[in-house]
C-alpha positions in Angstrom: 155.1 85.3 56.7 152.1 86.4 58.8 149.9 83.6 60.1 147.4 86.2 61.5 146.4 89.4 59.9 144.3 92.1 61.7 142.8 94.8 59.6 140.0 97.4 60.1 137.6 94.8 58.8 138.6 92.1 61.3 141.0 89.2 61.6 142.0 86.5 59.2 144.4 83.6 59.5 146.3 81.3 57.2 145.5 77.6 57.0 148.0 74.9 58.2 149.0 74.2 54.6 149.6 77.9 53.9 151.7 78.2 57.0 153.7 75.1 56.1 154.4 76.5 52.6 155.5 79.8 54.0 157.9 78.0 56.3 159.3 75.9 53.4 159.8 79.0 51.3 161.7 80.7 54.2 163.9 77.6 54.7 164.7 77.4 51.0 165.6 81.1 50.9 167.9 80.7 53.9 169.6 77.3 53.2 169.3 77.0 49.5 167.4 74.6 47.2 169.7 71.7 48.1 168.2 71.3 51.6 166.0 68.2 52.0 162.5 69.2 53.1 160.7 66.0 52.3 158.2 64.8 54.9 160.6 62.0 56.0 163.6 64.3 56.5 164.5 65.8 59.9 164.1 69.4 58.4 160.8 68.5 56.8 159.6 67.1 60.0 160.7 70.2 61.9 158.7 72.4 59.5 155.6 70.3 60.0 155.9 70.7 63.8 156.4 74.4 63.6 153.5 74.8 61.2 151.3 72.8 63.6 152.3 75.0 66.5 151.8 78.3 64.7 148.4 77.1 63.3 147.2 76.2 66.9 148.2 79.6 68.2 146.5 81.3 65.2 143.4 79.3 65.9 143.4 80.3 69.6 143.8 84.0 68.7 141.0 83.8 66.2 138.8 82.1 68.8 139.5 84.9 71.4 138.8 87.5 68.8 135.5 86.0 67.9 134.5 86.0 71.6 135.0 89.8 71.8 132.1 90.4 69.4 128.5 90.3 70.5 127.4 87.6 68.1 130.4 85.4 68.9 130.6 85.9 72.7 129.3 83.2 75.0 129.3 82.7 78.8 131.9 84.8 80.6 133.0 86.4 77.4 129.4 87.7 76.9 129.5 89.0 80.5 132.7 90.9 79.8 131.3 92.4 76.6 128.2 93.5 78.4 130.2 95.1 81.2 131.5 97.6 78.6 127.9 98.8 78.4 127.5 98.7 82.2 125.1 95.8 81.9 125.0 92.6 83.9 123.3 89.2 83.3 120.1 88.7 85.2 120.7 86.0 87.7 118.6 83.1 88.8 115.8 83.8 91.4 113.8 81.5 93.7 110.1 81.3 93.7 108.4 82.5 96.9 105.0 82.3 98.6 103.5 83.5 101.8 102.0 80.3 103.3 99.4 80.2 106.0 99.5 77.2 108.4 96.4 76.2 110.3 96.0 73.9 113.3 95.9 74.0 117.1 96.9 77.3 118.7 100.4 77.1 120.1 101.7 74.5 117.6 105.1 75.4 116.3 105.9 75.1 112.6 109.7 74.6 112.5 112.0 76.4 110.1 112.6 74.2 107.1 109.1 72.7 107.0 108.5 71.5 103.5 105.4 72.2 101.4 104.4 72.0 97.8 101.7 72.9 95.4 99.5 69.9 94.3 100.9 68.3 91.2 104.1 70.2 91.4 107.5 68.6 91.9 109.1 71.7 93.4 109.4 71.8 97.2 109.2 75.0 99.2 110.6 75.4 102.8 109.7 77.9 105.5 112.2 80.6 106.0 111.7 80.8 109.7 109.9 79.0 112.5 106.4 80.3 113.5 103.9 79.5 116.2 100.2 79.3 115.5 98.4 82.2 117.1 95.2 82.1 119.2 93.1 81.8 116.0 95.1 78.7 115.1 96.9 80.3 112.1 100.3 81.7 111.3 101.8 83.0 108.0 105.4 82.7 106.9 107.4 83.2 103.7 108.4 80.0 102.0 111.2 79.7 99.4 111.6 77.1 96.7 114.5 74.8 97.2 115.8 75.4 93.6 115.8 78.5 91.4 113.5 78.8 88.4 109.8 79.1 87.7 107.5 77.1 90.0 103.8 76.9 90.8 103.0 79.7 93.3 99.2 79.7 92.8 96.7 80.5 95.6 94.7 77.7 97.2 95.3 74.6 99.3 98.8 73.3 99.4 100.3 70.0 100.5 102.4 69.3 103.6 105.5 67.3 102.7 107.0 67.3 106.2 105.1 64.7 108.3 105.2 67.0 111.4 103.6 69.2 112.7 99.9 68.2 112.4 98.8 71.3 110.4 97.3 72.2 107.0 98.7 74.8 104.7 97.2 77.2 102.2 98.3 80.2 100.1 95.9 83.2 100.0 97.6 85.2 97.3 99.7 83.9 94.4 103.4 84.3 95.2 106.4 85.5 93.2 107.6 83.2 90.4 111.3 82.7 90.2 113.5 82.4 87.1 116.5 80.6 85.7 119.6 82.6 85.0 119.4 84.7 81.8 120.6 82.6 78.9 123.2 83.9 76.4 120.5 84.2 73.7 118.2 86.3 76.1 121.1 88.4 77.2 122.2 89.2 73.7 118.7 90.3 72.8 118.7 92.7 75.8 122.1 94.0 74.9 121.1 94.7 71.3 117.9 96.5 72.5 119.8 98.5 75.1 120.5 102.1 74.2 123.7 103.0 76.1 124.3 106.4 74.6 124.2 109.2 77.1 123.7 106.9 80.1 122.9 109.8 82.5 119.9 111.0 80.5 116.4 110.3 81.9 115.5 108.0 79.0 118.6 105.9 79.2 118.6 105.8 83.0 115.0 104.5 82.8 116.0 101.9 80.3 119.0 100.8 82.3 117.1 100.4 85.6 114.3 98.6 83.8 116.8 96.2 82.2 118.8 95.4 85.3 116.1 95.0 88.1 114.4 91.6 88.2 110.6 91.8 88.6 110.3 95.5 87.9 106.9 96.5 86.3 107.4 100.2 85.9 110.0 103.0 86.2 109.8 106.8 85.8 112.3 109.4 86.7 111.7 113.0 87.7 114.4 115.6 88.1 114.8 119.0 89.8 117.5 120.9 87.9 116.9 124.2 89.8 118.7 125.7 92.8 115.7 125.4 95.2 113.5 122.6 96.5 110.6 122.0 94.1 106.9 121.8 94.8 107.0 118.0 95.3 109.9 118.1 97.9 112.8 117.2 95.7 116.0 118.9 96.8 118.0 121.2 94.4 119.8 119.4 91.6 118.4 115.9 92.4 116.4 113.2 90.7 113.7 110.8 91.9 113.3 107.3 90.6 109.8 106.0 91.0 109.5 102.2 90.8 106.7 99.6 90.8 107.7 96.0 91.4 111.2 94.9 91.8 112.3 91.7 93.7 115.4 93.1 95.3 116.4 96.4 97.0 120.0 95.5 96.4 119.4 95.3 92.6 117.4 98.6 92.6 120.1 100.4 94.6 122.9 99.1 92.4 121.1 100.0 89.2 120.5 103.5 90.3 124.1 104.0 91.5 125.6 102.6 88.2 123.6 104.9 85.9 123.2 108.1 87.9 125.2 111.2 87.2 128.3 111.6 89.4 127.8 114.2 92.1 124.0 114.3 91.8 121.9 113.0 94.7 119.0 110.6 94.3 115.9 111.5 96.2 113.0 109.3 97.3 110.8 108.2 100.2 111.5 104.5 100.3 114.4 104.6 102.8 115.3 106.8 105.7 118.2 109.1 105.3 121.0 108.8 104.4 119.5 106.2 102.0 120.1 102.6 101.0 123.8 101.6 101.1 125.4 100.1 98.0 129.1 99.6 97.1 130.7 100.7 93.9 133.3 98.6 92.0 136.1 99.8 94.3 134.2 98.9 97.4 133.3 102.4 98.5 129.8 102.8 100.0 127.3 105.2 98.6 123.7 105.9 99.6 120.9 106.0 97.1 117.1 106.4 97.4 114.0 105.9 95.4 110.2 106.0 95.7 107.8 103.1 95.4 104.7 103.7 93.2 101.4 104.2 94.9 98.0 103.0 93.7 95.4 105.5 92.4 91.8 104.3 92.0 89.8 105.1 88.9 85.9 105.3 88.9 83.9 105.0 85.7 80.3 106.0 84.7 79.6 104.2 81.4 76.4 104.9 79.4 75.4 102.9 76.4 72.8 102.8 73.7 71.6 99.5 72.3 72.3 98.5 68.7 69.2 96.7 67.6 70.8 94.8 64.7 72.8 92.8 67.2 71.9 91.0 70.4 72.9 92.8 73.6 73.7 90.1 76.3 71.3 90.0 79.2 74.3 90.4 81.5 75.8 93.3 79.5 76.7 95.3 82.6 78.8 92.5 84.1 80.5 91.8 80.7 81.3 95.5 80.2 82.7 95.8 83.7 84.9 92.7 83.3 86.1 93.9 79.9 87.1 97.3 81.3 89.0 95.8 84.2 90.9 93.4 82.0 91.8 96.2 79.6 92.8 98.6 82.4 95.3 96.0 83.8 97.6 96.6 80.9 96.6 100.1 79.9 97.6 101.8 83.1 101.3 101.5 83.5 103.3 103.6 86.1 102.5 107.3 85.7 100.1 106.9 82.8 97.1 109.3 82.9 93.4 108.4 82.6 91.8 109.2 79.2 88.1 108.3 79.7 87.2 108.0 76.1 89.7 105.2 75.6 87.4 102.9 77.6 85.2 102.6 74.6 87.8 100.2 73.2 86.9 97.3 75.5 83.2 98.3 75.7 82.7 98.0 71.9 84.0 94.4 72.2 80.6 93.5 73.7 77.9 93.0 70.9 74.7 95.0 70.7 76.2 98.4 71.6 75.6 101.4 69.3 77.0 104.3 71.3 79.1 104.8 74.4 79.8 107.8 76.6 82.3 107.6 79.5 83.0 109.8 82.4 85.8 109.1 84.9 87.2 110.2 88.2 90.3 109.3 90.2 90.8 109.1 93.9 93.9 108.5 95.9 92.2 106.8 98.8 90.7 103.3 98.2 86.9 103.3 98.8 86.5 107.0 98.5 84.4 108.0 95.4 85.2 111.5 94.0 82.4 114.0 93.8 83.3 115.1 90.3 83.5 113.1 87.1 84.8 114.3 83.7 85.2 113.2 80.1 88.6 115.0 79.9 92.0 113.6 80.5 92.9 113.2 84.2 96.6 113.6 85.2 97.6 111.3 88.0 101.3 111.9 88.5 104.4 109.9 87.8 104.4 108.0 91.2 100.9 106.5 90.7 99.7 103.4 89.0 95.9 103.5 88.2 93.8 100.5 89.3 90.4 99.6 88.0 87.8 97.4 89.8 84.3 96.3 88.8 82.9 97.7 92.1 84.0 101.2 90.9 82.2 101.0 87.5 78.5 101.9 86.9 76.8 101.0 83.6 73.5 102.4 82.4 71.5 101.7 79.3 70.0 104.8 77.7 
């Protein structure tokens, strides 16, 4: 009799009735056919109790077995399964804003002062006390009282605390928090994650991107030679370039957990020896990385009118706005500038027959390059290209 059977195809278990019949057969084989195994007899009752116990144990084992598969795992079981791939669930995060308080110079805004966005039910509190400066303002980071997404829009906010007598506003939209990653979300990420060859550039990039909240871009450069390379990377080192990311702790941990053993991480974000992070045994290691830097693209766009359509009177403004919107998703971290791709958003404006584009890239905001080109412009892996209407000229030929 075997209530549970494990094969190369999985696990199966007998039903209560099958277990009960196995027990009856075993008793009859041992004690002979004269034994009374009716439900009302002591021996029959004993068989029923044993069958129930064995069935419960088999059901428990089957449940544990199911939790050890990706589809069947939930909660802590899913966390255990993911740990085999060196992945962790993305935790909850608080929404944050930088709020500016205005009032009489010298007024103190206490730590824990409560504010909120109009119409929102989520309260934010000041992380520290501030005193209004001589211009009557002071800015301080405020954190939502609960995790999850909350309104962090720029504009006038409301004072919830009755004191002090000040007003509050937010100049730039803040960081939206999140709830803890659900089982369903985590399973999708686990299935999409390629864990083969974790110490390769592609899988390191994927791992860091998957395990850092708020990250918007990640590239990795390596120096596999025995001398310092032209960009300052030491021998046999790698450099992680990151844009975004809500937590230095998360970034450092992700780099440590996926980097090759014995290979040093290089970067300009932290002073030597680097950012401290502990491994699973509690030992402290130091890692480093580089934050992405903005590069600034300039465009000269020339168009010819298509007379069978109506070219808008404000065509230049519409073209500039379309290019900026397109560029906001086109230029990810380290992506080069290909001027002729700009025709994609430009042709979305009616009345345009022909488009020519020249581009230039500067690494200092406000400084226009002297040379434009129609050819591809390499910007380097540590840069994210930014477009602005003020750096776009449109001419009608």
